[in-house]
Backbone as CSV, one residue per row, in Angstrom:
resi,resn,N_x,N_y,N_z,CA_x,CA_y,CA_z,C_x,C_y,C_z
1,UNK,-11.286,-47.100,-3.817,-9.960,-46.666,-4.237,-8.919,-47.250,-3.285
2,UNK,-7.764,-47.526,-3.803,-6.718,-48.139,-3.003,-6.148,-47.156,-1.990
3,UNK,-5.584,-47.677,-0.952,-4.943,-46.878,0.089,-3.604,-46.372,-0.435
4,UNK,-3.383,-45.075,-0.355,-2.140,-44.482,-0.840,-1.200,-44.279,0.339
5,UNK,-0.072,-44.960,0.313,0.963,-44.813,1.346,2.074,-43.928,0.793
6,UNK,1.696,-42.752,0.369,2.616,-41.844,-0.291,2.554,-40.521,0.443
7,UNK,3.678,-39.867,0.596,3.679,-38.554,1.253,2.990,-37.514,0.379
8,UNK,2.225,-36.675,1.000,1.643,-35.540,0.274,2.773,-34.537,0.028
9,UNK,2.668,-33.820,-1.062,3.682,-32.829,-1.371,3.642,-31.659,-0.407
10,UNK,4.781,-31.009,-0.219,4.847,-29.818,0.637,4.168,-28.629,-0.028
11,UNK,4.035,-28.711,-1.333,3.411,-27.631,-2.106,2.496,-28.269,-3.141
12,UNK,1.574,-27.491,-3.631,0.711,-27.978,-4.709,1.533,-28.020,-5.985
13,UNK,1.339,-29.049,-6.775,2.157,-29.262,-7.963,1.423,-28.758,-9.194
14,UNK,2.081,-27.877,-9.939,1.571,-27.384,-11.220,2.707,-27.384,-12.213
15,UNK,2.360,-27.512,-13.482,3.355,-27.423,-14.554,2.838,-26.378,-15.537
16,UNK,3.183,-25.129,-15.260,2.672,-24.033,-16.090,3.294,-24.015,-17.479
17,UNK,4.420,-24.672,-17.648,5.056,-24.688,-18.965,4.329,-25.649,-19.909
18,UNK,4.097,-26.874,-19.463,3.455,-27.873,-20.327,1.930,-27.784,-20.284
19,UNK,1.367,-27.363,-19.157,-0.085,-27.290,-18.995,-0.453,-25.931,-18.400
20,UNK,-0.372,-24.865,-19.186,-0.582,-23.518,-18.647,-1.989,-23.265,-18.114
21,UNK,-2.990,-23.996,-18.599,-4.359,-23.788,-18.126,-4.751,-24.797,-17.046
22,UNK,-3.831,-25.635,-16.630,-4.109,-26.647,-15.624,-4.213,-28.024,-16.250
23,UNK,-4.132,-29.028,-15.418,-4.140,-30.404,-15.911,-5.495,-30.798,-16.481
24,UNK,-6.562,-30.530,-15.754,-7.896,-30.957,-16.200,-8.348,-30.173,-17.433
25,UNK,-8.042,-28.893,-17.474,-8.483,-28.081,-18.617,-7.699,-28.383,-19.887
26,UNK,-6.596,-29.103,-19.753,-5.844,-29.469,-20.952,-6.590,-30.516,-21.762
27,UNK,-7.531,-31.212,-21.125,-8.283,-32.243,-21.815,-7.611,-33.605,-21.776
28,UNK,-6.458,-33.695,-21.146,-5.717,-34.944,-21.082,-5.908,-35.699,-19.769
29,UNK,-6.362,-35.006,-18.743,-6.506,-35.615,-17.421,-7.938,-35.439,-16.919
30,UNK,-8.398,-36.433,-16.161,-9.705,-36.316,-15.509,-9.541,-35.476,-14.248
31,UNK,-10.649,-35.140,-13.624,-10.585,-34.369,-12.367,-9.847,-35.160,-11.279
32,UNK,-10.110,-36.455,-11.203,-9.451,-37.281,-10.199,-7.942,-37.325,-10.440
33,UNK,-7.541,-37.475,-11.693,-6.117,-37.484,-12.019,-5.482,-36.142,-11.697
34,UNK,-6.203,-35.057,-11.959,-5.680,-33.725,-11.633,-5.475,-33.589,-10.135
35,UNK,-6.437,-34.055,-9.340,-6.313,-33.964,-7.888,-5.108,-34.754,-7.381
36,UNK,-4.884,-35.935,-7.953,-3.720,-36.730,-7.556,-2.421,-36.021,-7.912
37,UNK,-2.349,-35.458,-9.118,-1.126,-34.754,-9.526,-0.867,-33.523,-8.667
38,UNK,-1.907,-32.760,-8.395,-1.728,-31.542,-7.607,-1.303,-31.887,-6.178
39,UNK,-1.881,-32.939,-5.601,-1.578,-33.292,-4.215,-0.239,-34.016,-4.067
40,UNK,0.055,-34.959,-4.949,1.234,-35.807,-4.801,2.337,-35.524,-5.816
41,UNK,2.096,-34.657,-6.770,3.068,-34.398,-7.831,4.379,-33.836,-7.332
42,UNK,4.338,-33.003,-6.312,5.574,-32.443,-5.752,6.468,-33.529,-5.193
43,UNK,5.861,-34.473,-4.466,6.634,-35.586,-3.910,7.182,-36.471,-5.022
44,UNK,6.344,-36.772,-6.015,6.805,-37.630,-7.111,7.928,-36.965,-7.901
45,UNK,7.803,-35.676,-8.124,8.849,-34.937,-8.835,10.156,-34.952,-8.038
46,UNK,10.058,-34.722,-6.735,11.252,-34.722,-5.889,11.884,-36.106,-5.798
47,UNK,11.058,-37.153,-5.730,11.593,-38.521,-5.726,12.304,-38.828,-7.038
48,UNK,11.692,-38.437,-8.131,12.284,-38.714,-9.444,13.621,-38.003,-9.616
49,UNK,13.699,-36.762,-9.151,14.936,-35.992,-9.322,15.991,-36.325,-8.274
50,UNK,15.608,-37.046,-7.214,16.561,-37.402,-6.169,16.688,-36.375,-5.068
51,UNK,15.833,-35.362,-5.062,15.893,-34.344,-4.005,15.472,-34.901,-2.646
52,UNK,14.599,-35.914,-2.652,14.222,-36.573,-1.403,14.390,-38.077,-1.582
53,UNK,14.550,-38.773,-0.460,14.714,-40.228,-0.490,13.375,-40.893,-0.177
54,UNK,13.126,-42.063,-0.746,11.880,-42.778,-0.452,11.838,-43.222,1.007
55,UNK,10.629,-43.199,1.597,10.483,-43.555,3.011,9.681,-44.830,3.237
56,UNK,8.934,-45.290,2.243,8.121,-46.490,2.445,8.111,-47.330,1.178
57,UNK,7.428,-48.468,1.231,7.427,-49.406,0.101,6.805,-48.803,-1.153
58,UNK,5.739,-48.025,-0.994,5.094,-47.428,-2.170,6.022,-46.454,-2.881
59,UNK,6.793,-45.715,-2.129,7.726,-44.770,-2.741,8.895,-45.495,-3.409
60,UNK,9.355,-46.592,-2.805,10.388,-47.399,-3.453,9.847,-48.017,-4.749
61,UNK,8.603,-48.491,-4.696,8.001,-49.085,-5.897,7.836,-48.028,-6.986
62,UNK,7.509,-46.797,-6.606,7.391,-45.700,-7.577,8.712,-45.510,-8.322
63,UNK,9.827,-45.529,-7.595,11.133,-45.380,-8.248,11.420,-46.558,-9.173
64,UNK,10.995,-47.755,-8.769,11.147,-48.931,-9.616,10.333,-48.780,-10.901
65,UNK,9.125,-48.235,-10.784,8.239,-48.046,-11.937,8.826,-47.037,-12.919
66,UNK,9.563,-46.072,-12.432,10.184,-45.090,-13.329,11.164,-45.770,-14.288
67,UNK,11.781,-46.848,-13.849,12.723,-47.576,-14.701,12.040,-48.662,-15.525
68,UNK,10.885,-49.145,-15.050,10.137,-50.183,-15.770,8.639,-49.843,-15.708
69,UNK,8.154,-48.983,-16.605,6.762,-48.526,-16.564,5.720,-49.635,-16.651
70,UNK,6.074,-50.783,-17.160,5.096,-51.875,-17.264,4.709,-52.428,-15.898
71,UNK,5.458,-52.100,-14.852,5.179,-52.593,-13.498,4.270,-51.661,-12.700
72,UNK,3.771,-50.605,-13.322,2.896,-49.664,-12.612,1.623,-50.373,-12.173
73,UNK,1.274,-50.236,-10.886,0.081,-50.895,-10.380,-0.900,-49.911,-9.751
74,UNK,-0.418,-48.844,-9.153,-1.330,-47.898,-8.488,-1.757,-46.790,-9.452
75,UNK,-2.876,-46.191,-9.130,-3.390,-45.070,-9.932,-2.390,-43.921,-9.938
76,UNK,-1.735,-43.721,-8.816,-0.751,-42.642,-8.693,0.418,-42.841,-9.660
77,UNK,0.919,-44.055,-9.754,2.024,-44.339,-10.664,1.595,-44.184,-12.110
78,UNK,0.400,-44.644,-12.432,-0.096,-44.543,-13.799,-0.318,-43.090,-14.207
79,UNK,-0.827,-42.289,-13.284,-1.048,-40.867,-13.575,0.286,-40.155,-13.790
80,UNK,1.294,-40.477,-12.982,2.601,-39.837,-13.152,3.216,-40.212,-14.495
81,UNK,3.111,-41.475,-14.877,3.646,-41.900,-16.181,2.924,-41.198,-17.322
82,UNK,1.621,-41.019,-17.181,0.838,-40.292,-18.189,1.293,-38.840,-18.264
83,UNK,1.504,-38.225,-17.098,1.984,-36.845,-17.053,3.343,-36.722,-17.738
84,UNK,4.266,-37.621,-17.399,5.618,-37.567,-17.978,5.544,-37.704,-19.493
85,UNK,4.724,-38.619,-19.965,4.597,-38.824,-21.412,4.080,-37.564,-22.095
86,UNK,3.044,-36.961,-21.529,2.442,-35.788,-22.166,3.301,-34.537,-22.021
87,UNK,3.981,-34.392,-20.907,4.734,-33.158,-20.652,6.122,-33.158,-21.274
88,UNK,6.741,-34.319,-21.378,8.147,-34.350,-21.777,8.408,-34.882,-23.169
89,UNK,7.500,-35.661,-23.704,7.730,-36.175,-25.051,7.348,-35.121,-26.070
90,UNK,7.944,-35.238,-27.220,7.647,-34.299,-28.303,6.235,-34.476,-28.785
91,UNK,5.569,-33.391,-28.970,4.217,-33.442,-29.499,4.275,-33.421,-31.026
92,UNK,3.411,-34.157,-31.671,3.431,-34.142,-33.143,3.043,-32.764,-33.673
93,UNK,3.651,-32.398,-34.757,3.403,-31.099,-35.375,2.942,-31.354,-36.801
94,UNK,1.735,-30.950,-37.092,1.167,-31.199,-38.409,1.088,-29.900,-39.198
95,UNK,1.420,-29.998,-40.476,1.297,-28.843,-41.355,0.494,-29.244,-42.578
96,UNK,-0.020,-28.258,-43.247,-0.743,-28.492,-44.489,0.127,-27.930,-45.599
97,UNK,0.585,-28.793,-46.470,1.472,-28.377,-47.535,0.902,-28.931,-48.846
98,UNK,0.490,-28.055,-49.705,-0.070,-28.490,-50.984,0.741,-27.891,-52.111
99,UNK,0.729,-28.564,-53.229,1.412,-28.033,-54.408,0.408,-27.182,-55.189
100,UNK,0.841,-26.056,-55.626,-0.049,-25.152,-56.354,-0.548,-25.781,-57.649
101,UNK,0.283,-26.551,-58.315,-0.093,-27.139,-59.592,-1.261,-28.111,-59.444
102,UNK,-1.368,-28.720,-58.283,-2.445,-29.689,-58.066,-3.810,-29.010,-58.134
103,UNK,-3.866,-27.722,-57.835,-5.132,-27.003,-57.844,-5.256,-26.050,-59.028
104,UNK,-4.295,-26.085,-59.924,-4.341,-25.225,-61.084,-3.982,-23.786,-60.787
105,UNK,-3.354,-23.541,-59.647,-2.950,-22.185,-59.312,-1.693,-21.840,-60.083
106,UNK,-1.516,-20.590,-60.407,-0.322,-20.214,-61.181,0.940,-20.366,-60.355
107,UNK,2.009,-20.630,-61.045,3.304,-20.736,-60.397,3.788,-19.330,-60.088
108,UNK,4.209,-19.092,-58.891,4.658,-17.749,-58.488,6.128,-17.499,-58.828
109,UNK,6.783,-18.472,-59.440,8.187,-18.321,-59.783,8.325,-17.787,-61.205
110,UNK,7.859,-16.586,-61.461,8.009,-15.988,-62.778,8.570,-14.585,-62.611
111,UNK,9.083,-14.067,-63.705,9.665,-12.738,-63.642,8.555,-11.693,-63.671
112,UNK,8.785,-10.640,-62.991,7.800,-9.566,-62.965,7.743,-8.890,-64.335
113,UNK,6.547,-8.578,-64.787,6.365,-7.903,-66.072,5.562,-6.639,-65.837
114,UNK,5.558,-5.788,-66.834,4.811,-4.543,-66.725,3.352,-4.744,-67.104
115,UNK,3.049,-5.850,-67.743,1.675,-6.104,-68.154,1.384,-5.605,-69.551
116,UNK,2.364,-4.927,-70.200,2.136,-4.373,-71.530,1.943,-5.457,-72.574
117,UNK,2.551,-6.620,-72.374,2.423,-7.680,-73.380,0.986,-8.212,-73.438
118,UNK,0.198,-7.978,-72.443,-1.174,-8.447,-72.451,-2.101,-7.488,-73.197
119,UNK,-1.657,-6.263,-73.409,-2.509,-5.254,-74.035,-2.000,-4.855,-75.412
120,UNK,-1.358,-5.743,-76.095,-0.846,-5.416,-77.433,-2.031,-5.260,-78.388
121,UNK,-1.923,-4.255,-79.190,-2.977,-4.023,-80.175,-2.587,-4.682,-81.474
122,UNK,-3.578,-5.239,-82.139,-3.318,-5.879,-83.426,-3.325,-4.917,-84.546
């Protein structure tokens, strides 16, 4: 694995809103990716928001990658981009919508009746 010249976060990084059961249990991240996010996610989040300034070349490159994701080279940068994509982009929402007529089901748009017309005697 490559040498990481990145500051460890002051706190463990979690995103309970987007990943309430944790990164690895969401099924989107491997254990290694989860460990990187938990250890370095606080620093990456603070760098992205501007709360802290970059101190070395890797941190400057991370900020560059935020503007041009195709330049990501380290595992840390790739994991952060994956996190941002999964946490911040809209998730697709699928519904099942069928027409009743396609299955021969009765149309529910009829007037209520007492049912007497069905029991007329001849």
